N, CA and C atoms of all chains as a GROMACS GRO file, in nm:
protein
  597
    1MET      N    1   0.085  -0.122   0.000
    1MET     CA    2   0.000   0.000   0.000
    1MET      C    3   0.088   0.125   0.000
    2GLY      N    4   0.198   0.121   0.077
    2GLY     CA    5   0.286   0.237   0.078
    2GLY      C    6   0.371   0.241   0.202
    3GLU      N    7   0.452   0.348   0.213
    3GLU     CA    8   0.537   0.361   0.330
    3GLU      C    9   0.528   0.502   0.385
    4THR      N   10   0.538   0.514   0.516
    4THR     CA   11   0.549   0.644   0.580
    4THR      C   12   0.682   0.644   0.651
    5ASP      N   13   0.780   0.712   0.589
    5ASP     CA   14   0.919   0.706   0.638
    5ASP      C   15   0.960   0.559   0.640
    6ASP      N   16   0.989   0.506   0.759
    6ASP     CA   17   1.040   0.371   0.769
    6ASP      C   18   0.931   0.268   0.798
    7ILE      N   19   0.806   0.310   0.805
    7ILE     CA   20   0.698   0.216   0.840
    7ILE      C   21   0.616   0.181   0.717
    8ARG      N   22   0.605   0.052   0.691
    8ARG     CA   23   0.526   0.007   0.578
    8ARG      C   24   0.378   0.014   0.615
    9VAL      N   25   0.300   0.073   0.528
    9VAL     CA   26   0.156   0.087   0.552
    9VAL      C   27   0.081  -0.013   0.464
   10ASP      N   28  -0.006  -0.092   0.528
   10ASP     CA   29  -0.078  -0.198   0.456
   10ASP      C   30  -0.222  -0.160   0.423
   11ALA      N   31  -0.278  -0.066   0.495
   11ALA     CA   32  -0.416  -0.027   0.469
   11ALA      C   33  -0.435   0.118   0.514
   12GLU      N   34  -0.534   0.183   0.455
   12GLU     CA   35  -0.562   0.322   0.492
   12GLU      C   36  -0.710   0.339   0.517
   13TRP      N   37  -0.739   0.431   0.606
   13TRP     CA   38  -0.879   0.466   0.631
   13TRP      C   39  -0.886   0.613   0.669
   14ASN      N   40  -0.966   0.687   0.594
   14ASN     CA   41  -0.992   0.827   0.629
   14ASN      C   42  -1.125   0.832   0.703
   15ALA      N   43  -1.119   0.850   0.835
   15ALA     CA   44  -1.240   0.852   0.916
   15ALA      C   45  -1.304   0.990   0.921
   16GLY      N   46  -1.243   1.088   0.858
   16GLY     CA   47  -1.300   1.222   0.855
   16GLY      C   48  -1.320   1.277   0.995
   17ASP      N   49  -1.442   1.327   1.021
   17ASP     CA   50  -1.473   1.388   1.151
   17ASP      C   51  -1.532   1.288   1.249
   18MET      N   52  -1.536   1.161   1.213
   18MET     CA   53  -1.593   1.060   1.303
   18MET      C   54  -1.514   1.056   1.434
   19GLY      N   55  -1.584   1.037   1.545
   19GLY     CA   56  -1.514   1.036   1.674
   19GLY      C   57  -1.584   0.949   1.776
   20CYS      N   58  -1.525   0.944   1.894
   20CYS     CA   59  -1.582   0.876   2.011
   20CYS      C   60  -1.611   0.728   1.980
   21GLY      N   61  -1.725   0.678   2.026
   21GLY     CA   62  -1.755   0.536   2.013
   21GLY      C   63  -1.766   0.490   1.870
   22GLU      N   64  -1.821   0.576   1.784
   22GLU     CA   65  -1.838   0.541   1.644
   22GLU      C   66  -1.702   0.514   1.578
   23LEU      N   67  -1.606   0.600   1.610
   23LEU     CA   68  -1.472   0.585   1.553
   23LEU      C   69  -1.406   0.455   1.598
   24VAL      N   70  -1.405   0.429   1.727
   24VAL     CA   71  -1.330   0.313   1.774
   24VAL      C   72  -1.399   0.180   1.740
   25LEU      N   73  -1.530   0.184   1.726
   25LEU     CA   74  -1.600   0.060   1.688
   25LEU      C   75  -1.567   0.023   1.543
   26GLU      N   76  -1.570   0.123   1.456
   26GLU     CA   77  -1.534   0.099   1.315
   26GLU      C   78  -1.385   0.064   1.303
   27LEU      N   79  -1.302   0.130   1.385
   27LEU     CA   80  -1.158   0.103   1.383
   27LEU      C   81  -1.131  -0.041   1.426
   28ARG      N   82  -1.203  -0.086   1.526
   28ARG     CA   83  -1.189  -0.225   1.573
   28ARG      C   84  -1.217  -0.323   1.460
   29ALA      N   85  -1.324  -0.298   1.386
   29ALA     CA   86  -1.361  -0.386   1.274
   29ALA      C   87  -1.253  -0.384   1.167
   30ARG      N   88  -1.200  -0.267   1.137
   30ARG     CA   89  -1.098  -0.258   1.032
   30ARG      C   90  -0.968  -0.324   1.076
   31MET      N   91  -0.932  -0.314   1.203
   31MET     CA   92  -0.810  -0.378   1.249
   31MET      C   93  -0.821  -0.530   1.240
   32LYS      N   94  -0.944  -0.579   1.255
   32LYS     CA   95  -0.965  -0.724   1.248
   32LYS      C   96  -0.939  -0.780   1.109
   33THR      N   97  -0.949  -0.695   1.008
   33THR     CA   98  -0.928  -0.741   0.870
   33THR      C   99  -0.779  -0.751   0.837
   34LEU      N  100  -0.692  -0.696   0.923
   34LEU     CA  101  -0.548  -0.701   0.899
   34LEU      C  102  -0.487  -0.826   0.961
   35ARG      N  103  -0.370  -0.862   0.914
   35ARG     CA  104  -0.295  -0.970   0.978
   35ARG      C  105  -0.205  -0.909   1.085
   36PRO      N  106  -0.167  -0.988   1.186
   36PRO     CA  107  -0.077  -0.937   1.290
   36PRO      C  108   0.048  -0.875   1.228
   37GLY      N  109   0.083  -0.757   1.278
   37GLY     CA  110   0.202  -0.688   1.229
   37GLY      C  111   0.172  -0.590   1.116
   38GLN      N  112   0.056  -0.602   1.052
   38GLN     CA  113   0.022  -0.508   0.946
   38GLN      C  114  -0.020  -0.374   1.006
   39VAL      N  115  -0.003  -0.270   0.925
   39VAL     CA  116  -0.023  -0.133   0.976
   39VAL      C  117  -0.134  -0.062   0.900
   40LEU      N  118  -0.221   0.003   0.977
   40LEU     CA  119  -0.327   0.087   0.921
   40LEU      C  120  -0.287   0.233   0.937
   41ARG      N  121  -0.298   0.307   0.827
   41ARG     CA  122  -0.280   0.452   0.837
   41ARG      C  123  -0.419   0.515   0.848
   42LEU      N  124  -0.446   0.572   0.963
   42LEU     CA  125  -0.578   0.629   0.993
   42LEU      C  126  -0.569   0.781   0.994
   43THR      N  127  -0.665   0.842   0.927
   43THR     CA  128  -0.681   0.987   0.938
   43THR      C  129  -0.807   1.013   1.018
   44ALA      N  130  -0.793   1.077   1.133
   44ALA     CA  131  -0.907   1.103   1.222
   44ALA      C  132  -0.899   1.248   1.269
   45ARG      N  133  -0.992   1.329   1.219
   45ARG     CA  134  -0.984   1.474   1.246
   45ARG      C  135  -1.058   1.518   1.372
   46ASP      N  136  -1.132   1.429   1.432
   46ASP     CA  137  -1.202   1.465   1.555
   46ASP      C  138  -1.100   1.506   1.662
   47PRO      N  139  -1.122   1.620   1.729
   47PRO     CA  140  -1.022   1.662   1.829
   47PRO      C  141  -1.005   1.564   1.945
   48GLY      N  142  -1.108   1.483   1.969
   48GLY     CA  143  -1.098   1.384   2.076
   48GLY      C  144  -1.003   1.270   2.042
   49ALA      N  145  -0.972   1.254   1.914
   49ALA     CA  146  -0.886   1.144   1.872
   49ALA      C  147  -0.746   1.154   1.933
   50ILE      N  148  -0.702   1.274   1.960
   50ILE     CA  149  -0.566   1.295   2.013
   50ILE      C  150  -0.548   1.219   2.145
   51GLU      N  151  -0.650   1.222   2.227
   51GLU     CA  152  -0.645   1.150   2.355
   51GLU      C  153  -0.699   1.008   2.342
   52ASP      N  154  -0.799   0.994   2.254
   52ASP     CA  155  -0.870   0.866   2.247
   52ASP      C  156  -0.791   0.754   2.182
   53LEU      N  157  -0.723   0.784   2.074
   53LEU     CA  158  -0.658   0.674   2.000
   53LEU      C  159  -0.542   0.612   2.079
   54PRO      N  160  -0.458   0.690   2.147
   54PRO     CA  161  -0.359   0.625   2.233
   54PRO      C  162  -0.425   0.541   2.343
   55ALA      N  163  -0.534   0.593   2.400
   55ALA     CA  164  -0.606   0.517   2.505
   55ALA      C  165  -0.664   0.389   2.448
   56TRP      N  166  -0.723   0.399   2.329
   56TRP     CA  167  -0.782   0.281   2.266
   56TRP      C  168  -0.675   0.176   2.236
   57CYS      N  169  -0.559   0.220   2.192
   57CYS     CA  170  -0.450   0.124   2.165
   57CYS      C  171  -0.404   0.056   2.294
   58ARG      N  172  -0.393   0.132   2.400
   58ARG     CA  173  -0.354   0.070   2.528
   58ARG      C  174  -0.458  -0.031   2.574
   59LEU      N  175  -0.586   0.000   2.552
   59LEU     CA  176  -0.693  -0.091   2.594
   59LEU      C  177  -0.700  -0.215   2.506
   60SER      N  178  -0.683  -0.195   2.375
   60SER     CA  179  -0.706  -0.305   2.281
   60SER      C  180  -0.582  -0.390   2.259
   61GLY      N  181  -0.466  -0.333   2.286
   61GLY     CA  182  -0.342  -0.408   2.265
   61GLY      C  183  -0.276  -0.385   2.131
   62HIS      N  184  -0.342  -0.313   2.041
   62HIS     CA  185  -0.277  -0.275   1.915
   62HIS      C  186  -0.171  -0.169   1.945
   63ARG      N  187  -0.069  -0.163   1.859
   63ARG     CA  188   0.042  -0.072   1.887
   63ARG      C  189   0.027   0.058   1.808
   64LEU      N  190   0.033   0.169   1.878
   64LEU     CA  191   0.030   0.299   1.810
   64LEU      C  192   0.173   0.330   1.767
   65ALA      N  193   0.200   0.305   1.639
   65ALA     CA  194   0.337   0.319   1.591
   65ALA      C  195   0.375   0.465   1.572
   66ARG      N  196   0.276   0.546   1.537
   66ARG     CA  197   0.303   0.689   1.518
   66ARG      C  198   0.175   0.768   1.534
   67ALA      N  199   0.186   0.884   1.596
   67ALA     CA  200   0.069   0.971   1.613
   67ALA      C  201   0.111   1.114   1.584
   68ALA      N  202   0.057   1.169   1.477
   68ALA     CA  203   0.078   1.311   1.444
   68ALA      C  204  -0.056   1.360   1.392
   69HIS      N  205  -0.141   1.400   1.486
   69HIS     CA  206  -0.279   1.435   1.453
   69HIS      C  207  -0.288   1.520   1.326
   70PRO      N  208  -0.371   1.482   1.230
   70PRO     CA  209  -0.477   1.381   1.235
   70PRO      C  210  -0.437   1.244   1.180
   71THR      N  211  -0.305   1.217   1.168
   71THR     CA  212  -0.261   1.090   1.110
   71THR      C  213  -0.206   0.996   1.218
   72TYR      N  214  -0.252   0.872   1.213
   72TYR     CA  215  -0.212   0.773   1.312
   72TYR      C  216  -0.175   0.644   1.241
   73LEU      N  217  -0.062   0.585   1.279
   73LEU     CA  218  -0.024   0.454   1.226
   73LEU      C  219  -0.044   0.352   1.338
   74ILE      N  220  -0.128   0.253   1.311
   74ILE     CA  221  -0.163   0.154   1.414
   74ILE      C  222  -0.128   0.015   1.363
   75GLU      N  223  -0.047  -0.054   1.441
   75GLU     CA  224  -0.002  -0.189   1.403
   75GLU      C  225  -0.090  -0.293   1.470
   76ARG      N  226  -0.140  -0.384   1.388
   76ARG     CA  227  -0.228  -0.492   1.438
   76ARG      C  228  -0.152  -0.580   1.536
   77LYS      N  229  -0.216  -0.610   1.648
   77LYS     CA  230  -0.154  -0.695   1.750
   77LYS      C  231  -0.152  -0.841   1.705
   78GLU      N  232  -0.077  -0.921   1.779
   78GLU     CA  233  -0.078  -1.066   1.755
   78GLU      C  234  -0.213  -1.121   1.800
   79ASP      N  235  -0.254  -1.232   1.741
   79ASP     CA  236  -0.381  -1.296   1.781
   79ASP      C  237  -0.369  -1.354   1.920
   80MET      N  238  -0.023   0.980   4.426
   80MET     CA  239  -0.168   0.968   4.427
   80MET      C  240  -0.208   0.825   4.468
   81ALA      N  241  -0.307   0.815   4.556
   81ALA     CA  242  -0.345   0.685   4.610
   81ALA      C  243  -0.432   0.604   4.517
   82GLY      N  244  -0.520   0.668   4.443
   82GLY     CA  245  -0.611   0.596   4.356
   82GLY      C  246  -0.674   0.691   4.256
   83LYS      N  247  -0.769   0.638   4.181
   83LYS     CA  248  -0.836   0.721   4.081
   83LYS      C  249  -0.979   0.748   4.125
   84PHE      N  250  -1.031   0.864   4.084
   84PHE     CA  251  -1.166   0.903   4.121
   84PHE      C  252  -1.225   0.986   4.008
   85CYS      N  253  -1.346   0.949   3.967
   85CYS     CA  254  -1.414   1.018   3.856
   85CYS      C  255  -1.540   1.088   3.905
   86VAL      N  256  -1.560   1.209   3.859
   86VAL     CA  257  -1.686   1.281   3.882
   86VAL      C  258  -1.748   1.309   3.745
   87SER      N  259  -1.865   1.254   3.721
   87SER     CA  260  -1.934   1.273   3.593
   87SER      C  261  -2.038   1.383   3.609
   88LEU      N  262  -2.032   1.482   3.521
   88LEU     CA  263  -2.120   1.598   3.532
   88LEU      C  264  -2.190   1.624   3.399
   89THR      N  265  -2.324   1.627   3.403
   89THR     CA  266  -2.402   1.646   3.280
   89THR      C  267  -2.480   1.778   3.280
   90HIS      N  268  -2.445   1.866   3.371
   90HIS     CA  269  -2.516   1.994   3.379
   90HIS      C  270  -2.419   2.111   3.379
   91ALA      N  271  -2.472   2.226   3.339
   91ALA     CA  272  -2.396   2.350   3.344
   91ALA      C  273  -2.489   2.454   3.409
   92LYS      N  274  -2.524   2.560   3.337
   92LYS     CA  275  -2.613   2.661   3.396
   92LYS      C  276  -2.758   2.612   3.407
   93ASP      N  277  -2.790   2.501   3.341
   93ASP     CA  278  -2.925   2.445   3.354
   93ASP      C  279  -2.946   2.386   3.494
   94ASP      N  280  -2.838   2.358   3.566
   94ASP     CA  281  -2.848   2.317   3.706
   94ASP      C  282  -2.716   2.354   3.774
   95ALA      N  283  -2.705   2.483   3.805
   95ALA     CA  284  -2.580   2.536   3.861
   95ALA      C  285  -2.548   2.474   3.997
   96ASP      N  286  -2.651   2.430   4.067
   96ASP     CA  287  -2.631   2.365   4.196
   96ASP      C  288  -2.551   2.236   4.178
   97LYS      N  289  -2.596   2.152   4.085
   97LYS     CA  290  -2.524   2.027   4.059
   97LYS      C  291  -2.384   2.052   4.004
   98ALA      N  292  -2.374   2.149   3.914
   98ALA     CA  293  -2.243   2.180   3.856
   98ALA      C  294  -2.145   2.221   3.965
   99THR      N  295  -2.193   2.302   4.058
   99THR     CA  296  -2.107   2.350   4.166
   99THR      C  297  -2.068   2.236   4.260
  100VAL      N  298  -2.166   2.159   4.301
  100VAL     CA  299  -2.137   2.050   4.396
  100VAL      C  300  -2.044   1.947   4.334
  101ALA      N  301  -2.058   1.924   4.205
  101ALA     CA  302  -1.968   1.829   4.137
  101ALA      C  303  -1.823   1.872   4.155
  102PHE      N  304  -1.797   2.001   4.139
  102PHE     CA  305  -1.658   2.048   4.153
  102PHE      C  306  -1.615   2.056   4.300
  103VAL      N  307  -1.709   2.078   4.390
  103VAL     CA  308  -1.675   2.071   4.532
  103VAL      C  309  -1.627   1.930   4.566
  104VAL      N  310  -1.700   1.830   4.518
  104VAL     CA  311  -1.663   1.691   4.544
  104VAL      C  312  -1.532   1.656   4.473
  105ALA      N  313  -1.516   1.706   4.352
  105ALA     CA  314  -1.391   1.680   4.278
  105ALA      C  315  -1.272   1.738   4.354
  106ASN      N  316  -1.292   1.856   4.413
  106ASN     CA  317  -1.183   1.916   4.489
  106ASN      C  318  -1.155   1.836   4.616
  107ALA      N  319  -1.259   1.780   4.675
  107ALA     CA  320  -1.238   1.693   4.792
  107ALA      C  321  -1.156   1.571   4.752
  108ALA      N  322  -1.184   1.518   4.634
  108ALA     CA  323  -1.111   1.399   4.588
  108ALA      C  324  -0.965   1.430   4.558
  109VAL      N  325  -0.943   1.539   4.483
  109VAL     CA  326  -0.804   1.571   4.448
  109VAL      C  327  -0.728   1.614   4.574
  110GLY      N  328  -0.801   1.674   4.668
  110GLY     CA  329  -0.738   1.711   4.795
  110GLY      C  330  -0.711   1.593   4.885
  111SER      N  331  -0.768   1.479   4.851
  111SER     CA  332  -0.746   1.355   4.926
  111SER      C  333  -0.650   1.262   4.853
  112GLU      N  334  -0.566   1.326   4.770
  112GLU     CA  335  -0.459   1.254   4.700
  112GLU      C  336  -0.511   1.153   4.599
  113GLN      N  337  -0.629   1.178   4.544
  113GLN     CA  338  -0.681   1.090   4.439
  113GLN      C  339  -0.650   1.151   4.301
  114GLU      N  340  -0.614   1.067   4.206
  114GLU     CA  341  -0.600   1.112   4.067
  114GLU      C  342  -0.741   1.135   4.016
  115THR      N  343  -0.782   1.261   4.008
  115THR     CA  344  -0.923   1.293   3.990
  115THR      C  345  -0.950   1.350   3.851
  116MET      N  346  -1.058   1.300   3.791
  116MET     CA  347  -1.099   1.345   3.659
  116MET      C  348  -1.247   1.381   3.665
  117VAL      N  349  -1.280   1.499   3.614
  117VAL     CA  350  -1.420   1.538   3.596
  117VAL      C  351  -1.456   1.514   3.450
  118PHE      N  352  -1.558   1.432   3.427
  118PHE     CA  353  -1.602   1.405   3.290
  118PHE      C  354  -1.724   1.491   3.261
  119LEU      N  355  -1.709   1.584   3.168
  119LEU     CA  356  -1.819   1.672   3.128
  119LEU      C  357  -1.884   1.615   3.002
  120SER      N  358  -2.014   1.589   3.010
  120SER     CA  359  -2.084   1.543   2.889
  120SER      C  360  -2.220   1.613   2.881
  121THR      N  361  -2.289   1.590   2.772
  121THR     CA  362  -2.415   1.660   2.736
  121THR      C  363  -2.403   1.809   2.772
  122GLU      N  364  -2.498   1.866   2.848
  122GLU     CA  365  -2.492   2.011   2.875
  122GLU      C  366  -2.367   2.051   2.954
  123GLY      N  367  -2.312   1.957   3.027
  123GLY     CA  368  -2.194   1.987   3.109
  123GLY      C  369  -2.075   2.037   3.030
  124VAL      N  370  -2.067   2.004   2.901
  124VAL     CA  371  -1.950   2.045   2.823
  124VAL      C  372  -1.936   2.197   2.814
  125ARG      N  373  -2.045   2.268   2.835
  125ARG     CA  374  -2.036   2.416   2.827
  125ARG      C  375  -1.938   2.470   2.930
  126LEU      N  376  -1.921   2.399   3.041
  126LEU     CA  377  -1.828   2.442   3.145
  126LEU      C  378  -1.683   2.434   3.098
  127GLY      N  379  -1.660   2.360   2.992
  127GLY     CA  380  -1.524   2.347   2.939
  127GLY      C  381  -1.476   2.470   2.865
  128VAL      N  382  -1.568   2.562   2.836
  128VAL     CA  383  -1.531   2.683   2.762
  128VAL      C  384  -1.493   2.795   2.858
  129LYS      N  385  -1.376   2.850   2.834
  129LYS     CA  386  -1.325   2.957   2.919
  129LYS      C  387  -1.425   3.073   2.927
  130GLY      N  388  -1.453   3.118   3.047
  130GLY     CA  389  -1.542   3.234   3.066
  130GLY      C  390  -1.686   3.197   3.092
  131TYR      N  391  -1.728   3.076   3.050
  131TYR     CA  392  -1.870   3.038   3.063
  131TYR      C  393  -1.915   3.038   3.209
  132ALA      N  394  -1.830   2.989   3.298
  132ALA     CA  395  -1.871   2.972   3.439
  132ALA      C  396  -1.848   3.097   3.523
  133ASP      N  397  -1.803   3.205   3.461
  133ASP     CA  398  -1.761   3.322   3.539
  133ASP      C  399  -1.873   3.381   3.625
  134ASP      N  400  -1.998   3.367   3.582
  134ASP     CA  401  -2.108   3.430   3.656
  134ASP      C  402  -2.190   3.329   3.737
  135VAL      N  403  -2.133   3.210   3.759
  135VAL     CA  404  -2.205   3.109   3.837
  135VAL      C  405  -2.154   3.110   3.980
  136HIS      N  406  -2.241   3.145   4.072
  136HIS     CA  407  -2.201   3.151   4.213
  136HIS      C  408  -2.321   3.111   4.298
  137GLU      N  409  -2.324   2.986   4.336
  137GLU     CA  410  -2.434   2.935   4.418
  137GLU      C  411  -2.413   2.975   4.564
  138GLN      N  412  -2.525   3.010   4.628
  138GLN     CA  413  -2.519   3.051   4.769
  138GLN      C  414  -2.460   2.938   4.854
  139GLY      N  415  -2.369   2.973   4.940
  139GLY     CA  416  -2.310   2.874   5.030
  139GLY      C  417  -2.187   2.805   4.975
  140PHE      N  418  -2.153   2.837   4.851
  140PHE     CA  419  -2.035   2.776   4.788
  140PHE      C  420  -1.945   2.885   4.730
  141ALA      N  421  -1.822   2.848   4.705
  141ALA     CA  422  -1.732   2.939   4.634
  141ALA      C  423  -1.780   2.953   4.490
  142PRO      N  424  -1.743   3.062   4.423
  142PRO     CA  425  -1.780   3.077   4.280
  142PRO      C  426  -1.728   2.957   4.200
  143LEU      N  427  -1.808   2.915   4.104
  143LEU     CA  428  -1.771   2.796   4.026
  143LEU      C  429  -1.637   2.814   3.954
  144LYS      N  430  -1.612   2.932   3.902
  144LYS     CA  431  -1.485   2.952   3.831
  144LYS      C  432  -1.366   2.930   3.925
  145ASP      N  433  -1.382   2.967   4.052
  145ASP     CA  434  -1.273   2.945   4.149
  145ASP      C  435  -1.258   2.796   4.180
  146LEU      N  436  -1.372   2.729   4.195
  146LEU     CA  437  -1.367   2.584   4.221
  146LEU      C  438  -1.296   2.512   4.107
  147MET      N  439  -1.328   2.553   3.984
  147MET     CA  440  -1.267   2.488   3.867
  147MET      C  441  -1.119   2.522   3.857
  148ALA      N  442  -1.085   2.646   3.883
  148ALA     CA  443  -0.943   2.687   3.875
  148ALA      C  444  -0.862   2.616   3.983
  149ASN      N  445  -0.918   2.606   4.102
  149ASN     CA  446  -0.847   2.538   4.212
  149ASN      C  447  -0.827   2.390   4.180
  150PHE      N  448  -0.928   2.332   4.118
  150PHE     CA  449  -0.921   2.190   4.080
  150PHE      C  450  -0.806   2.168   3.981
  151ALA      N  451  -0.801   2.251   3.879
  151ALA     CA  452  -0.695   2.236   3.778
  151ALA      C  453  -0.558   2.261   3.840
  152ALA      N  454  -0.549   2.364   3.925
  152ALA     CA  455  -0.420   2.398   3.986
  152ALA      C  456  -0.370   2.286   4.077
  153ALA      N  457  -0.462   2.208   4.133
  153ALA     CA  458  -0.424   2.098   4.222
  153ALA      C  459  -0.389   1.972   4.143
  154GLY      N  460  -0.399   1.978   4.011
  154GLY     CA  461  -0.363   1.862   3.929
  154GLY      C  462  -0.480   1.783   3.877
  155GLY      N  463  -0.602   1.832   3.899
  155GLY     CA  464  -0.720   1.763   3.847
  155GLY      C  465  -0.732   1.778   3.696
  156THR      N  466  -0.794   1.679   3.635
  156THR     CA  467  -0.811   1.678   3.489
  156THR      C  468  -0.959   1.687   3.456
  157ILE      N  469  -0.990   1.762   3.352
  157ILE     CA  470  -1.128   1.772   3.304
  157ILE      C  471  -1.133   1.712   3.164
  158TYR      N  472  -1.211   1.606   3.147
  158TYR     CA  473  -1.233   1.548   3.015
  158TYR      C  474  -1.364   1.605   2.961
  159VAL      N  475  -1.360   1.650   2.837
  159VAL     CA  476  -1.477   1.711   2.774
  159VAL      C  477  -1.521   1.621   2.658
  160CYS      N  478  -1.643   1.572   2.666
  160CYS     CA  479  -1.695   1.478   2.565
  160CYS      C  480  -1.694   1.541   2.426
  161SER      N  481  -1.619   1.480   2.337
  161SER     CA  482  -1.599   1.538   2.205
  161SER      C  483  -1.728   1.555   2.124
  162PRO      N  484  -1.810   1.450   2.107
  162PRO     CA  485  -1.931   1.470   2.026
  162PRO      C  486  -2.030   1.568   2.091
  163CYS      N  487  -2.035   1.570   2.224
  163CYS     CA  488  -2.126   1.664   2.293
  163CYS      C  489  -2.082   1.808   2.268
  164PHE      N  490  -1.950   1.828   2.270
  164PHE     CA  491  -1.891   1.961   2.250
  164PHE      C  492  -1.914   2.007   2.106
  165LYS      N  493  -1.892   1.911   2.015
  165LYS     CA  494  -1.902   1.944   1.872
  165LYS      C  495  -2.045   1.980   1.833
  166ARG      N  496  -2.142   1.905   1.884
  166ARG     CA  497  -2.280   1.928   1.841
  166ARG      C  498  -2.335   2.061   1.892
  167ARG      N  499  -2.267   2.118   1.993
  167ARG     CA  500  -2.310   2.249   2.044
  167ARG      C  501  -2.232   2.362   1.980
  168GLY      N  502  -2.142   2.329   1.887
  168GLY     CA  503  -2.068   2.432   1.814
  168GLY      C  504  -1.976   2.514   1.902
  169LEU      N  505  -1.918   2.452   2.006
  169LEU     CA  506  -1.832   2.526   2.098
  169LEU      C  507  -1.688   2.530   2.045
  170ASP      N  508  -1.608   2.620   2.103
  170ASP     CA  509  -1.473   2.648   2.051
  170ASP      C  510  -1.369   2.563   2.123
  171GLU      N  511  -1.315   2.466   2.051
  171GLU     CA  512  -1.217   2.375   2.111
  171GLU      C  513  -1.083   2.444   2.140
  172ASN      N  514  -1.064   2.563   2.086
  172ASN     CA  515  -0.938   2.637   2.110
  172ASN      C  516  -0.949   2.733   2.228
  173ASN      N  517  -1.059   2.724   2.301
  173ASN     CA  518  -1.081   2.817   2.413
  173ASN      C  519  -1.124   2.740   2.538
  174LEU      N  520  -1.046   2.638   2.572
  174LEU     CA  521  -1.081   2.553   2.685
  174LEU      C  522  -1.027   2.609   2.817
  175VAL      N  523  -1.096   2.575   2.926
  175VAL     CA  524  -1.047   2.614   3.058
  175VAL      C  525  -0.922   2.534   3.094
  176ALA      N  526  -0.851   2.581   3.195
  176ALA     CA  527  -0.730   2.512   3.240
  176ALA      C  528  -0.764   2.370   3.283
  177GLY      N  529  -0.679   2.277   3.245
  177GLY     CA  530  -0.695   2.138   3.287
  177GLY      C  531  -0.788   2.056   3.200
  178ALA      N  532  -0.849   2.120   3.096
  178ALA     CA  533  -0.949   2.049   3.015
  178ALA      C  534  -0.888   1.990   2.888
  179LYS      N  535  -0.939   1.872   2.851
  179LYS     CA  536  -0.898   1.806   2.727
  179LYS      C  537  -1.024   1.754   2.659
  180ILE      N  538  -1.031   1.766   2.528
  180ILE     CA  539  -1.140   1.707   2.452
  180ILE      C  540  -1.108   1.559   2.434
  181VAL      N  541  -1.200   1.473   2.471
  181VAL     CA  542  -1.176   1.328   2.459
  181VAL      C  543  -1.302   1.259   2.407
  182GLY      N  544  -1.281   1.138   2.360
  182GLY     CA  545  -1.394   1.052   2.324
  182GLY      C  546  -1.410   0.943   2.429
  183GLY      N  547  -1.496   0.849   2.398
  183GLY     CA  548  -1.531   0.747   2.496
  183GLY      C  549  -1.416   0.659   2.541
  184ALA      N  550  -1.320   0.634   2.452
  184ALA     CA  551  -1.212   0.541   2.488
  184ALA      C  552  -1.131   0.592   2.606
  185LYS      N  553  -1.112   0.723   2.612
  185LYS     CA  554  -1.033   0.781   2.722
  185LYS      C  555  -1.107   0.764   2.855
  186LEU      N  556  -1.238   0.783   2.852
  186LEU     CA  557  -1.318   0.762   2.974
  186LEU      C  558  -1.314   0.615   3.014
  187VAL      N  559  -1.330   0.527   2.918
  187VAL     CA  560  -1.330   0.383   2.946
  187VAL      C  561  -1.196   0.343   3.008
  188GLU      N  562  -1.088   0.394   2.952
  188GLU     CA  563  -0.956   0.360   3.006
  188GLU      C  564  -0.944   0.403   3.151
  189PHE      N  565  -0.993   0.524   3.180
  189PHE     CA  566  -0.982   0.576   3.318
  189PHE      C  567  -1.060   0.488   3.415
  190LEU      N  568  -1.179   0.444   3.372
  190LEU     CA  569  -1.266   0.370   3.463
  190LEU      C  570  -1.240   0.219   3.462
  191ALA      N  571  -1.174   0.170   3.358
  191ALA     CA  572  -1.164   0.025   3.338
  191ALA      C  573  -1.090  -0.045   3.451
  192GLY      N  574  -1.004   0.027   3.520
  192GLY     CA  575  -0.930  -0.035   3.629
  192GLY      C  576  -1.010  -0.045   3.758
  193GLY      N  577  -1.136   0.000   3.753
  193GLY     CA  578  -1.220  -0.009   3.872
  193GLY      C  579  -1.235   0.121   3.948
  194ALA      N  580  -1.200   0.234   3.883
  194ALA     CA  581  -1.211   0.363   3.951
  194ALA      C  582  -1.357   0.394   3.983
  195PRO      N  583  -1.384   0.448   4.103
  195PRO     CA  584  -1.521   0.488   4.135
  195PRO      C  585  -1.562   0.612   4.059
  196CYS      N  586  -1.693   0.628   4.040
  196CYS     CA  587  -1.744   0.745   3.968
  196CYS      C  588  -1.873   0.791   4.034
  197VAL      N  589  -1.881   0.920   4.066
  197VAL     CA  590  -2.003   0.978   4.120
  197VAL      C  591  -2.060   1.072   4.014
  198SER      N  592  -2.192   1.068   3.996
  198SER     CA  593  -2.254   1.142   3.885
  198SER      C  594  -2.345   1.254   3.935
  199TYR      N  595  -2.338   1.368   3.866
  199TYR     CA  596  -2.425   1.481   3.894
  199TYR      C  597  -2.494   1.526   3.766
   0.00000   0.00000   0.00000
């Protein structure tokens, strides 16, 4: 799919202004479609995403490889 | 800090009594060495905007703006519900001290470890 600096990106999703529960529920579904170790490049413009996405990664176990709002690189966890 | 403590507040000037008491309790928590977070949602998000609470002063209590300022100065955190804030067209660049715009995941993370929460 592409690379962001040294990180290979396997999938992309532009979530636009989506936020809160709607964002993380859809994000959960999209992460499930990836294989462990694959990376999603997410664009999330909701201002709550700055705090929410790191929290969601800590809760879910996926790795937040990079965060530069509104762009986030999230690596799928092992099964 | 000994533990975590959450105060959930869903009112602003529509119930200044509850808004005030919520911050009185939050100050009691942060003053008791608890890692304290006030979660503002629905109408409560209006309190996250600088200047909004300046004219709220319930009889028998300190002015709300002072309660909020003291809370932030003591290390308390205010989480402001992102979709609630957005739907009211409020200014995310004009938040009170200690406030952060968050979504549900941040609240869930705070509470998931078993933190108590009192609601107003």
